[in-house]
N, C-alpha and C positions, 0 to 999 in steps of 0.2 A: 213847807208845812207850817204854817202861823199858827200859834197858840195865844189866846186872848184870856186872861183871867180878869174877871169882873168881880168885884168885891162890893157887896151892900150890906147894910144892916139888916138884919131880921125884922122888918117891921111889915110885912103884908104884901109884898111884891107879888101879884097875881102871875099865875101860868101864863096868860095872855101877854104880860108885861115882859117877861122874862124871854118868852119866844120873841117878842119885838126887840129885846136887846141881842138875843143871838142872832136872829136874821140882821140887824142892823149894823153890828160889830163885822159879822161876815161881809156885807155888802160894802162896807167902808173899805176893807182889804182889797176888794175886788177893783173898786174905783179908784183907790190911791195909789195900790202897788201892784196892780194887775194879778193879784194872788187867785189861785184855783180855789172857788169855794168850796168843792168836793173834799179838800185837802185841809181846810181851816178848821180848826178846834176851838170852840168857845166855851170857857167853864164860868159858870157863875156861883159864887161862894157867899152864903149870908153867913153874916158874923152877928152874934148876940150884942146887943147894945152894951152889956156889961164889960164885953170885950173890943171895945173900939173906944179910943178916946181920942179927944182934941184939948191942947192946950191944959194938959195935966189932969183931965178929968173925964169921966166917963160919957158916953152919949147918952145913958140912963139918967144920970145926973142933971145933965143940960135939958133933955126932954121934959123931966120934972120939973123945971123953972120955966117951961113954955119956948125953950131956944131951940 
């Protein structure tokens, strides 16, 4: 029973994009590890950019600078 946790910043991923992520991650496990898709769990967590940091600063600050 594979469990996949995908974390992305909360910046407007659409329902269709999330559906594609879930389908793609499931299919990858089927293709690579021969896992059963009916027992594969995929969870998408959206994290506020204030709560995600790289190189000592938040994504919010990096986005404000255009990075």
